N, C-alpha and C positions, 0 to 999 in steps of 0.2 A: 503493501501501499504504499503510496507516496504520501508525506508528511505533509512537503512544502519545494516552493522550487524559489528560489531568493540569489538574484534577483527577480523582480517580476514586476511588473517589464526589462526587458534583459538588451543593453544594446552590445553581446556580443559573446557572454558569455555567464552563463548560472549555475548554480548547484543544488543536483538537488537531493533530497531527507528525505530517507527511506527504511519503509522496512517489509525485510524477505526472506520469513523465517525456517521453512523451507526447505531441503537439499532440490539439485534442479537447478534448467538450465534460466540465469535471471537476468532481461532484458531492458533497456530504457530505449522505447523511440520517442521522436518529433515526430509528426504526422503533420500533415499542411490538412486546408480548410477540405481536399476531398478526401482523405483518409491514407492519401499516401503517403511514404514511412521517405522522409530528407535527412534521418540522422538516429543512429542508432550503435549500441555501444553493448556487449554483453560484462553485468557485473557481477559483484558477488553477493550470496546470500551467506545470511547472519541469522542469528538471535539474537541482534541487538539491532539498536538504527542506523543506519547508515548514512555516508555521503557521498555521494560520483558526481563528476567534472563534468558539465557540456559544452562543449566550442560550439557557437551559433555564428560563427564571423560569419559562413555562408550562407545562412542565412537572407530573403528579405526584413524585410519590416511588418508586419501581417501576426495576425493571432493564428496557432499552431495548437494541437492539442500533445502532451507528453503521457507517453506512455509507460507502466512498470508493468510486462510481464511476466507470471512464474505460473510453471505447471497447468498450461489452459487458463488460468485465469489473471487479467488485467484491472489494473488503476486506470483511472483520469482526472489530470486539470489542465487545464489551461493555461497556455503560458503564449505570452505577448512579445513579442522583438522589436525593436526602436527603436532605428538606426538616424 
């Protein structure tokens, strides 16, 4: 589950704080308004709250969805990129 995205709006980089307690492949993805993946990174699951950095320099200004997926489940938060 995504806890927070900071800063949001982002000017090019943000940190996602998340909780993914199960084992298995865990990904954070950024999707555009059409649902297309424009950024994805694999992150480590763990029993504690974790943080992952996002490099959003290549994204245009706009509204995106940040998605954490693990074992067929997903959580979403809105992410705004403002340059």
